C-alpha positions in Angstrom: 37.2 98.7 321.7 38.2 95.3 320.4 35.4 92.8 320.9 36.4 89.4 322.2 36.1 86.5 319.8 33.0 84.4 320.2 33.7 80.9 321.5 31.4 78.1 320.4 31.7 75.4 323.0 31.7 71.7 322.3 28.0 70.7 322.1 28.6 67.8 324.5 29.6 70.2 327.2 27.0 72.1 329.1 29.1 74.7 330.7 29.3 78.1 328.9 32.9 79.0 328.2 34.5 82.3 327.3 36.8 82.9 324.4 40.5 82.7 325.1 41.9 86.0 324.0 45.7 86.2 324.0 47.6 89.4 323.3 50.6 89.2 320.9 52.9 89.9 323.8 51.5 87.1 325.9 51.4 84.8 322.9 55.1 85.3 322.4 55.7 84.4 326.0 53.5 81.3 325.7 55.2 80.3 322.4 58.6 80.7 323.9 57.7 78.4 326.8 56.3 75.8 324.4 59.0 75.8 321.8 62.0 77.2 323.6 65.1 75.5 325.1 64.8 72.4 327.2 64.4 73.4 330.8 67.0 72.7 333.5 67.1 69.0 334.3 67.9 68.0 330.7 71.7 67.7 330.2 72.2 69.5 327.0 69.1 70.9 325.3 68.3 70.1 321.7 69.1 71.5 318.3 66.1 72.7 316.4 65.8 72.8 312.6 64.8 75.6 310.2 63.0 75.1 306.9 65.3 74.4 304.0 65.6 77.4 301.6 64.3 76.4 298.1 67.0 75.9 295.5 69.9 75.9 297.9 72.7 73.5 297.2 73.0 70.6 299.7 76.8 70.3 299.2 78.7 70.1 302.5 75.5 68.8 304.3 74.8 65.4 305.6 71.3 64.4 304.4 69.1 61.9 306.3 65.5 60.8 306.5 63.3 62.9 308.8 61.7 60.3 311.0 58.2 60.9 312.4 59.0 59.7 315.8 59.3 61.1 319.4 62.4 63.1 320.1 64.5 61.6 322.9 67.6 63.0 324.5 69.9 60.7 326.6 72.3 62.5 328.9 74.2 59.4 329.9 71.9 58.7 332.9 68.3 59.9 332.1 66.2 59.7 328.9 64.0 62.8 328.3 61.5 64.3 325.9 62.5 67.4 324.1 60.7 69.4 326.8 63.0 67.9 329.5 60.4 65.6 331.0 61.6 62.2 331.9 60.6 59.3 329.6 59.5 56.2 331.6 61.4 53.6 329.6 61.9 50.0 330.8 65.0 49.4 332.9 66.4 47.0 330.4 66.2 49.7 327.7 67.9 52.3 329.8 70.7 50.0 331.1 71.7 49.1 327.6 72.3 52.7 326.5 75.9 54.0 326.4 77.0 56.3 329.2 77.5 59.2 326.8 75.0 61.9 325.7 72.8 60.9 322.6 70.1 62.7 320.6 67.7 60.9 318.4 64.1 59.7 317.8 62.2 56.9 319.4 60.6 55.1 316.4 58.5 52.1 315.5 58.3 52.5 311.7 56.7 54.8 309.1 53.1 55.7 309.8 53.2 54.5 313.4 53.4 57.8 315.3 50.2 57.4 317.2 51.0 53.9 318.4 54.5 54.9 319.3 53.3 58.0 321.2 50.9 55.8 323.3 53.8 53.5 324.2 56.5 56.0 325.2 54.2 58.3 327.1 52.9 55.8 329.6 53.8 56.5 333.2 54.4 52.8 333.7 56.4 51.3 330.8 55.0 48.3 329.0 58.1 46.1 328.5 56.5 44.1 325.8 55.4 47.1 323.8 58.8 48.8 324.1 60.4 45.8 322.4 59.1 47.3 319.1 60.7 50.7 319.8 64.0 51.7 318.2 66.2 54.6 319.2 67.5 56.2 316.0 70.5 58.4 317.0 71.8 61.3 314.9 74.0 63.3 317.2 76.0 63.4 320.4 75.0 66.7 322.2 77.8 68.8 323.6 80.6 67.0 321.7 83.3 69.6 320.7 83.9 68.3 317.2 82.1 69.3 313.9 79.0 67.3 312.8 81.1 65.0 310.5 83.2 63.9 313.5 80.1 63.5 315.7 78.5 61.2 313.1 81.6 59.0 313.4 81.3 59.0 317.2 77.6 58.0 317.0 78.5 55.1 314.7 81.4 53.8 316.8 79.5 54.2 320.1 76.4 52.4 319.0 78.5 49.6 317.3 80.1 49.0 320.7 76.7 48.8 322.4 75.6 45.9 320.1 71.9 46.5 320.5 69.8 45.9 317.3 67.3 48.6 318.4 70.0 51.2 318.9 70.6 52.5 315.3 72.8 55.3 314.0 70.9 57.5 311.5 72.6 57.2 308.1 74.0 60.4 306.6 74.6 60.8 302.9 76.0 63.4 300.6 73.8 64.8 297.8 75.4 66.6 294.9 72.9 69.3 294.0 69.4 70.7 294.5 67.9 68.6 291.7 69.2 65.4 293.3 67.9 66.5 296.7 64.4 67.0 295.3 64.6 63.5 293.7 65.7 62.0 297.0 62.8 63.8 298.8 60.2 62.5 296.3 61.6 59.0 296.6 61.6 59.1 300.4 58.0 60.4 300.6 56.9 57.8 298.0 58.1 55.1 300.3 56.2 56.6 303.2 58.8 58.8 304.7 58.0 62.3 306.1 60.9 64.2 304.6 64.6 64.9 304.9 67.0 66.5 307.4 70.1 68.4 306.4 73.0 69.1 308.8 76.1 71.0 307.8 79.1 68.7 308.2 81.4 71.4 309.5 79.0 72.8 312.1 79.7 72.7 315.8 77.0 71.6 318.2 74.8 74.3 319.7 71.4 74.1 321.4 68.3 75.9 320.0 67.5 76.9 316.4 70.6 76.9 314.2 71.3 77.7 310.6 73.3 74.5 310.5 70.3 72.2 310.7 67.4 72.2 308.3 64.3 70.1 307.5 62.8 69.6 304.0 59.3 68.3 303.5 56.7 68.5 300.7 54.6 70.6 303.1 55.6 72.8 306.0 54.3 72.1 309.5 53.8 74.3 312.5 52.2 74.3 315.9 49.4 76.7 317.0 47.4 77.4 320.1 43.6 76.5 320.0 41.8 79.7 321.1 38.2 78.8 320.1 35.9 76.5 318.1 33.7 77.5 315.2 30.3 75.8 314.7 29.7 73.3 312.0 27.2 73.8 309.2 25.2 71.4 307.0 26.3 67.9 307.8 28.4 69.2 310.7 25.6 71.0 312.5 25.9 70.3 316.2 29.7 69.6 315.8 32.8 71.8 315.5 33.3 73.1 312.0 36.8 74.4 312.6 39.4 75.1 315.3 40.3 78.8 315.8 44.1 78.6 315.9 46.6 81.3 316.9 50.1 81.4 315.4 53.3 82.7 317.0 52.8 86.0 315.2 49.4 86.5 317.0 47.5 85.9 313.7 44.5 83.6 313.8 42.9 81.3 311.2 40.3 78.6 311.0 41.6 75.1 310.8 38.9 72.6 309.7 40.5 70.4 307.1 41.8 67.1 308.4 39.5 67.0 311.5 37.7 63.6 311.9 34.1 63.4 313.0 35.2 62.1 316.4 37.4 65.3 316.8 34.6 67.5 315.7 32.3 66.0 318.3 35.0 66.3 321.0 37.5 68.9 319.8 40.9 69.7 321.3 40.1 72.1 324.2 41.0 75.8 324.2 44.5 76.1 325.4 45.8 72.9 323.7 48.4 72.9 321.0 47.9 71.3 317.6 50.2 70.6 314.6 49.0 71.5 311.1 50.5 71.2 307.7 50.3 73.6 304.7 51.9 73.9 301.3 52.4 77.7 301.2 51.5 81.0 302.9 49.3 83.8 301.8 50.8 87.3 301.3 49.8 88.2 304.8 51.6 85.2 306.3 48.7 82.9 307.0 49.0 79.2 306.1 47.2 78.4 302.9 45.2 75.1 302.6 46.2 74.1 306.2 45.3 70.7 307.4 45.1 69.3 310.9 47.7 66.7 311.8 47.4 65.9 315.5 47.1 67.3 319.0 50.5 67.9 320.6 50.7 65.7 323.6 52.0 67.2 326.8 55.6 66.3 327.5 
């Protein structure tokens, strides 16, 4: 009989907790709920990107920067997170948006994700803080035309709105794979996260699509925290690593990137975390994975 994994609780908690053991079948169900389509209430769902295949030519794709912001979908009346939950933006921000569907990222600049997240997830919006937030728009969900036509619609729609914080995401053409890698390196060198590639002739559709890709120096994924491993040496009395379960049901220890504050008070079992890694092992596990952040509830 398979023995349950031992759960090492946070030393600051007195209660004895059991390991969270999730079957592959249940894990797939949980994963689908976490990363699946936007629930009813959102007007159009969202498109989700796939990793860019190494060496593929970027011809016929629009290439833009991948902004490390908060995804926001506007249906013409309500602004929502990717999950479908309503974003509590100031009335002045919402009233200035065009009455057409938009898809984009709320953004405050490179390297400001944590500050941005704190602003846009408040139940009561801070008008002063929101003045630093831009809405970078890259698509018009549900529009019948191909992406090239939708880019033109984004540009003309936002030009009519005449709001300096309402910005169309620039799309550019890149001639070959070598030029694409050079652009990626230059973007990352300037503090960017990576690139997005969208096929110009692709029609809009919700969910994951082979028309939309992301290209980054490292891959990133989200996993479910199912336990904590005890620290050793300097980390005695703290969490040494998070035990993380992937969509496949495979588990691995994620310790790199954790601050001492997180080791003293780690993300609880059942929370979702984002991690980055440069490559996979032959068995499919992330190699040299590093913790990025806890995924906030949306």
